[in-house]
N, C-alpha and C positions, 0 to 999 in steps of 0.2 A: 503494500500500499504506499502511495507516495504522498508526501505532505505538501510539496510545492505544486504550482501549477503544471499542468500537462501540456505537452506540445501536440499540436495538430498533425494529424497522419493522413497523407494521401492514400497509402496503402489500406488503412482501415476503412477509408471512405469508398475506395474502389472495391474492396472486397465485400462490404455491406451492399453496394449496388449490385454487384455480380450475384451475390447470394439471393437478393430479392428477385432479380429477373430470372434467374435459374429456378428458383422456387415456384414462380408463377407458371413457368413452362412445364416442369415436372408435374405439378399438380393438375394442370389442364390435361397433360397427356395420360396421368393416372386415372383420371376421372373417365376419360374416353375408354381406357383400357378395362376399367371396372364395369362400365356399362356393357361393352362388348362381351366381357367374361360371363356376366350374369345373363345375358341374352342367350349365349351359346350353351352354357353348362350348368348355371345355376349356383347356388351357394355351395361352399365347401370344396370347391375345385382348385387346382393349382393356379389358375389364371387369376381367381379372386385373391389368392394368397399373394401372388406377385403385385397385384395393383395395390394392395394394403401396404406392402413393403415400399412400393414407390411413393404412396401417399405419405408415409412416414418419413421418407427422405426429404420430400417436398416440405413437410411441416417443420422438420429440423432446419432446413435451408431457410425457411422463412423466418423462424425464431432467431437463427444466428445472424441474418441480414438486419432484422429489426433492432436486436441488441446492439450491434455494431453501430448502426446509424444513430441510435440514441446516444450511445457512447460519444461518438464523434460530434454530434450537435451539442452535447453538453459541454464537451471541452472546447468547442468553437465560440460557444456564447457564455462561457464561464458559468454554467448553472451548477450550484452545489447544494447539497442536501443539508 
């Protein structure tokens, strides 16, 4: 934990943006995959399991991107709790 002011990070900013954009693509693709798997085979199939895994990956990327963006914006505008 740092006591002094933190420095702005271009890497943190870009990683956050890339994570958010990737999350939106992955979530949209996994939704389509889920619908197709449910239409073809129904619940309990390996296609549904794969779609759920991809949805989890998309949710993780979304959380990571949001956390990085909040962190970077709090550093840029010097917002402290």
